[in-house]
C-alpha positions in Angstrom: -28.7 2.2 41.8 -30.5 5.1 43.6 -27.5 7.3 43.6 -25.9 10.1 41.7 -22.6 9.7 39.8 -20.4 12.4 38.4 -19.0 11.1 35.0 -16.7 13.1 32.9 -16.8 12.2 29.2 -13.4 11.8 27.7 -11.6 9.9 24.8 -8.0 9.3 23.8 -7.8 9.6 20.1 -11.3 8.3 19.7 -11.2 5.6 22.2 -13.8 6.5 24.8 -12.7 6.3 28.5 -15.3 8.1 30.6 -14.4 8.7 34.2 -16.4 8.4 37.3 -15.2 11.2 39.6 -17.9 11.3 42.1 -20.5 8.9 43.7 -18.4 5.8 44.4 -16.5 6.8 47.7 -14.4 3.7 48.0 -14.7 -0.3 48.0 -13.0 -2.8 50.1 -9.6 -3.9 49.4 -5.9 -3.3 50.6 -4.6 -3.1 47.0 -6.1 -1.5 43.9 -6.2 -5.0 42.5 -8.4 -6.2 45.2 -10.6 -3.2 44.8 -10.9 -4.2 41.1 -11.7 -7.8 42.1 -14.4 -6.5 44.6 -16.0 -4.3 41.8 -15.9 -7.2 39.4 -17.4 -9.8 41.7 -19.7 -7.9 44.0 -20.6 -4.7 42.2 -20.6 -5.6 38.5 -24.0 -3.9 38.1 -22.1 -0.6 38.2 -20.1 -1.5 35.2 -23.3 -2.5 33.4 -25.0 0.8 34.3 -22.1 2.8 32.9 -21.3 0.8 29.8 -24.5 -0.8 28.6 -27.1 1.0 26.6 -28.8 3.6 27.0 -25.8 5.3 28.7 -23.0 3.2 26.9 -22.2 1.2 23.9 -19.9 -1.7 23.1 -17.1 0.8 22.3 -17.3 2.8 25.6 -14.9 2.1 28.6 -15.2 3.8 32.0 -12.8 4.4 34.9 -13.8 4.7 38.6 -11.5 6.9 40.6 -11.0 5.7 44.2 -8.8 6.4 47.1 -5.2 5.2 46.5 -3.8 2.2 48.5 -0.2 3.4 48.0 0.3 6.5 50.2 2.6 8.0 47.6 0.0 8.0 44.8 -2.2 10.9 43.9 -5.3 8.8 43.1 -6.4 5.4 42.3 -8.6 4.1 39.6 -10.2 0.9 38.3 -10.8 0.3 34.7 -14.0 -1.2 33.4 -14.5 -2.2 29.9 -17.4 -4.0 28.0 -16.2 -7.6 28.9 -13.4 -7.1 31.5 -11.6 -5.4 34.2 -8.2 -4.9 32.9 -5.2 -4.2 35.3 -3.9 -1.4 33.1 -5.0 0.4 30.1 -3.1 3.2 28.2 -5.9 5.0 26.7 -8.0 4.9 30.0 -4.9 6.2 32.0 -4.8 9.2 29.6 -8.5 9.8 30.2 -8.4 9.6 33.9 -5.4 12.0 34.0 -7.0 14.4 31.8 -10.4 14.5 33.7 -8.9 14.5 37.2 -6.8 17.7 36.4 -9.4 19.5 34.4 -12.1 19.0 36.9 -9.9 19.7 39.9 -9.9 16.3 41.5 -6.0 16.7 41.6 -4.6 20.1 41.4 -3.0 21.1 38.1 0.3 22.8 37.6 1.2 24.6 34.5 3.1 24.1 32.1 3.5 20.4 33.5 2.0 18.3 36.1 3.5 15.1 37.3 1.0 12.3 38.9 1.6 9.0 40.4 -1.6 7.2 39.5 -2.4 3.7 41.2 -3.9 1.3 38.7 -4.8 -2.3 39.6 -1.5 -3.3 37.8 0.6 -0.9 39.9 1.9 2.7 40.1 1.9 4.6 36.7 4.1 7.6 36.5 2.3 10.3 34.4 3.6 13.5 32.9 0.8 16.0 31.7 1.5 19.1 29.5 -1.1 21.6 30.8 -2.0 25.1 29.3 -5.0 27.4 30.2 -6.5 24.9 32.5 -6.6 22.1 29.9 -4.5 18.9 29.5 -2.7 19.1 26.2 -0.7 16.0 26.2 -0.2 12.9 28.5 2.9 10.8 28.7 3.1 7.8 30.9 5.5 5.0 32.1 3.8 1.7 32.1 4.4 -1.3 34.3 7.1 -3.6 32.9 5.8 -6.1 30.3 7.0 -9.6 30.2 6.7 -12.9 28.3 4.7 -15.8 29.9 5.1 -18.5 27.4 7.2 -18.7 24.3 6.7 -21.1 21.5 3.7 -22.8 23.2 1.6 -25.4 21.4 -2.2 -24.9 21.7 -4.8 -27.1 20.3 -7.3 -24.8 18.4 -10.8 -26.0 17.1 -10.5 -26.2 13.3 -6.9 -25.2 13.0 -5.1 -28.0 14.9 -1.9 -27.2 16.8 -0.9 -23.4 16.8 2.3 -22.3 18.2 2.1 -18.9 19.9 3.5 -16.7 22.6 1.8 -15.2 25.5 2.9 -11.9 27.3 1.5 -9.6 30.0 1.6 -5.7 29.2 -1.3 -4.5 31.4 -3.4 -7.2 29.9 -2.5 -10.6 28.8 -2.0 -11.2 25.2 -1.6 -14.1 22.9 0.7 -13.4 19.9 0.4 -15.5 16.7 2.2 -15.3 13.4 -0.5 -14.3 11.0 1.3 -15.4 8.0 1.7 -18.8 9.6 -2.1 -19.1 9.5 -2.3 -18.0 5.9 -3.1 -14.3 6.4 -1.6 -11.5 4.4 -3.1 -9.1 6.7 -5.3 -7.2 4.1 -8.5 -5.4 4.7 -10.7 -8.0 3.2 -9.3 -10.6 5.6 -10.5 -8.7 8.7 -13.7 -10.8 9.3 -11.9 -14.1 9.0 -9.0 -12.9 11.1 -11.5 -11.9 13.9 -13.2 -15.2 13.7 -9.8 -17.1 14.0 -8.7 -14.9 16.5 -11.6 -15.6 18.8 -11.1 -19.4 18.5 -7.4 -18.8 19.4 -8.3 -16.7 22.3 -10.8 -19.4 23.6 -8.4 -22.1 23.4 -5.6 -20.0 25.2 -8.0 -19.3 28.0 -8.9 -23.0 28.3 
C-alpha cells in the first residue's frame, strides 16, 4: 500500500478496536454487507496491513469507516478482525462511535449524541453520553438475534455425536452444554476447553 491512512487508536474495556477514519474513501457495494465482502475478497491486504505485526497483534481489531448505503445513517463501517469480517461487533461499534465523535468525523452534541451507524449486519442505533469533547459512555441497540438450529446433532472428531444449538447475534455462534462434555468450567480446564471448542467449531462449519 503506497497510501496514508488515518487510524485512531481505541479500545472498549481493553478490547482493541482501532478505527480507520481516513485513507479508504469507499469500496464497491450497494449495501454495507457487499462492501464487507469486497474488502474481504479483493482488499484483504488492507486487513493484514492493519492487524498483522508490526502494526497489529492477534488481539487487535480494526474498523474501516465508509460512506453509508442507507441515506438515514450517519456513517458506515466494516469490522475487520484477525481471522474474519463479522457483520456486527459490540465492542467495535463502541470504538467507532467514540473515534468518529472525538475526531469530528461526525458532529458531537453534548450531553448526548444519537447516531445511526450502518454495520454490515444492518443499522445500529447508538446513544453516546458526551462531555467536554469526550465520549463518556456508549449504548447501542443491536440487530435482533435468532436461533438457527436447536438440538442439532453434529459428529465431532474424538467426541462422537454432540448436540448443540446455533444462533446469530452479529456473528454466528454454536452453543454447547459444557457440563454434558464433562467440564465444570474451572480455570484449570481452559486449555482443554479451547481445544474441544476448536474441534466443535470445525465440525459445525463443515
